[in-house]
N, C-alpha and C positions, 0 to 999 in steps of 0.2 A: 489307314494302313491295313493291308490284307491280313487276315488272321493267320498266325503261324509264321509271319514274316520276321526275320531276324536281321538286324543291321550287320553289315559286314564288319568283321573284326571284333565283335562283341565277345564271342565265346573264347577266342584266343587270349583276350585281355584278362578274363577271369582265370583262365588256366595259368597265365603268367603270374598273376597276383597270388594264386595258391602256391605256386612253386617258390615264389619269393618268400612267403610266410614260412614254408617248410624249411627253406635254406636258412632263414634267420633263426628258426627254432633249433635246427641242428647245430648252427654256429654257437648259439648260447649254451646248448648242452655240452658241446665240446669245450668251451671256455670254462664251464663249471667243473668238468672233469679234470681239466688241466690245473685249475686252481686247487682242487681237492688233492690231486696227486702231488703238487708242489708243497702244500701245507701239511700233508699227512705226516712226514717225518718229524716236523716240529711239534705237531699235536701229540703224536705217539711218545716222543721224548718227554714232553711236559707232563703228560698223564702218568708216565712211568716214574718220573722223578717225584711226583706227588703221591702216587698210589703205593709205591714200594715201601717208603718209610712208614706210612700209615698201616699197611697190612703187616709189615714186619713187627711194628710196635704192638699191634693187636695180638699177634702170635706170641710175642715175648710175655705179654700179660697173662698167658695161660701156662707159663713155664716157671720152673724153680731151678736155682743154681746153687750147688753146694760150694763149700770153701775151696774144694779142689778143682772147681770149674765144671763138675759133672752136671749135666742138664737133664731134667725130667719133666714130664707133663704134670701140671698141678691142678688142672681144671679151674674151678672158681675159687680156689683157696686164697689167691692173692686179693681177690675182690671181697671175699668174706672177712679177710683180715682187716680191711679198711674200717669195717663197722666197729670193731673193738679197739682200733688204734687211736689212743688219746692224742698223739701228735698230729694225726690226720685231721681230727676235729678242731684242734687248736689252730692248725695251719689254715683250715677253712675259715675259721672265725677271723683270723688276722687278715686273710685275703679279702673277705667281705668288708671288714672295717676300713682297710686301706682303700678299697674300691669306692665305698660310699663317700668317705671323707674327701678323697682326691677328686672324684667326679663332681661333687657338690662345689668344691672350691673352684675347679676349672670352669664349670658352667657359669657360676655367678661372676667371677672376675673376667672370664672370657667375654661375656655379654657386655660387661662394663667397659672393658678395653675396646671392644668393637664400636661401642657408642662414642667413646672418646675419639677414636680415629676417624669415625664417620663424620662427626660434627666439626672436628678441628681440621678443616680442609686446607688451611694455610700452614699446617705443620710441615716443616722441611722434610724432604725425603729421607735424609740421613737419620732423623729422629724416629721416623716411622720404622725404619730398618732396625734401629736399636730395640724398639718395642717388641719386634717379632723375632729377634735374633736368638733367644734362648733355645727354641725348639730345633734350631739348626745345629746345635752343639751336640756332639756325641755323648750318650749317657755316661760313659766312663769318665770323660773330661768333666762333665757336670758334677758327677759324684765326687771326684777328687777335689774339685774347687770348693764344694760345700763341706768336705772334710776339713779343709783349711779354715773356712769361715766359722765353723762350729767347734773348732778346737777349744777345749776347756781352758787352756792356759794362754794361747796366743791368738785365738780366733777373734775376728771382728765383732761377732754377735755378742760375746760376753764383754768385750771392751765397751760396746755401746750401753749395755745394761749397767755396768759398773759406773760409767760416766754420768748416769742419771740417778745413781744411788740404789740400784736394784742388785740383788745377789746374782752371781754367775750361775750357770747351769751346765751340767754335762749332758747335752741334748740327746746324743746318740747312745749314751750309756745308761739312760734312765728308763726303766720299764714304763713309767707313766708318760714320758714325753716322746719316746722313740717313734711311735706310730704317727702322731701329729707332725713330727719333724720330717719324717720320710714323705708323708703326704704333701707337706709344704714344699719340699724339694722337687717332687714330681710335678706339682702344680706350677711352680716357678718355671719349669722347663716347658710344659705343654699347654699352659693357658694361652700363650700367643697363637698356638695352632687352632684352638677353639675360636679365638677372636677372629682369625682370618676367615674361617668358615662362616661365622655369624656376620662378619663385615660384608662378605659376598651376598648373603641374604638381604642385608640392609640396603645394599646398592640396587637390588632388583625389585624393591617394593615400589608400588605406584605412588607418584607424588600427589595425585588428585585427592586421595583420602586425607593427606596432611593439609592440603589447601582448604578442604572442607572443614577440618577440625579447627584450623586457625580462624576461619570465618566465624565458626560457632563459639569461639573464645575458649577453647579447651586448654587447660594448663599443660605444661610439658609432662608432668607426671601422669595426668589423665590420658594424654596422647599415647604415652608409652604403654600404660596399662590396658587401654581399650583398643588400640590400633596396632602399635609396633609389636608387642609381645604375642598377641594371637596370630598375626601374620608370619611371625618368625618361628612359630612352634615347629613346623616341619623341618626347618633348617637346624634348630636346636636339637631336635631328636636325632637328626643325622649325625651331628657332632657328638652327641652322647653315645651313639652306636660305635662310632670309630674309636672313641676314647675307651669305651667299655672293653672292647676286644684287647686293647693294649694293657689296660689296668688289670684284667684278670690273668694275664700272663706276666705280671710285674716281676722282674728278676734283677736286672742289671744294677739299678740304683741301690737296691737293698744289699746286694752282694758286695758292692764296692764300699758302702758306708758302714753296714752293721754285720753282714754275713749271717743275718737272722737273729742276732743278739740284741740286747744283752740276754743271755740264756736262750730262750726261744721266743722272746717278746715280739720280734718282727719276722718270725719264721713263717713265711707264706708257703702255700702249697708248692710253688715253683722251687723255692729254696729247699724245702723239705725233700721234694722229688730229686733234686740235684744231689743232695747229700746221700740219700738212700742209694741212688744209682752209681755215683762216682766216688763216694767216700766209703760207703759200706758194701759196694759192689753187689747189691741186691737188685739185679737188673729186672727180674720178673715183677717184683713188687713195685719198683719205680715206674715201669711201663703201665701197670694197672692204675697207679696213682695219677700219672699224666693223662691217661685216657679218660679217667673220671673228671679231671679238670677240663679236658677238651669238651666233654659232654656238658659241663656247667657253662662254659663259654658259649657253646652252640645254643643252649637253652636261653641264655641272656640275650643273644643276638635275635633269636626268634621273638622273644618278648618285646624287645625294642622295635622290631619290625612291625609287630601288631600295633604298638603304640603309634608308630609313624603313620601307619595306614589309617588309624583312628583320627589323627589330627591333620591329615593331608587335606589340601584344598579340594 
């Protein structure tokens, strides 16, 4: 073929290909712009709905309100008051105690329930549904139900104790028993939620490792200790993160059952903040208190996220 000879039609084909690529790029850009334009109102509305309460609460945390409703700038006075507020530190202790006890109960019994549901494959569907039904119940309904069960005179709990020769107890009116009792109520409701998460993790585990363990003659306990638990750790940490966020803003069950009593024995930071804001109408101090709790929740989530990264596959 002579030098410089070009086949007929070659150059136009390249030009057409370039034009097609340009048209496709323009079409994609136009589609992206259309999608952005269509989603922009929803995004702006969502951001505004989230940002406005947060910014307004931050602003309120720097304000003080007199009994006549007069408002003035207080600077960091509300936050410095937290340091010397005995009720704040007591509420923080109660919050942490309920958090640790409830989370421990829910993780232990959630893993156990997930293992039961995983291995009992012939269990009827209706029975499985009953196992997981408590967390679908509204907290207000659950709280009212447990008020009846734990009633010191007519409740089923004391009836069972008396039937086996044990003395009755006023569960929710005892400073000693109120925190374990509230933790038990919350664990009864939310353990099935943890179990569902762990059950999903169990169903995703590879069967080959269990077959190898069976061939090696590993006992069920050793199999759980050496294989199941290590492989489930990322799932367990995820369940712990989800429950931690809820437990640190624990309010509804406590307010329904004890309202922070007896005295202030179950007065968590959420209940204390509610009382400060809506019973004593100290909106500025309540806002500072709730923002401090939000920072604690955020810190706990970051800590669990680091833990999840450390145990991830």
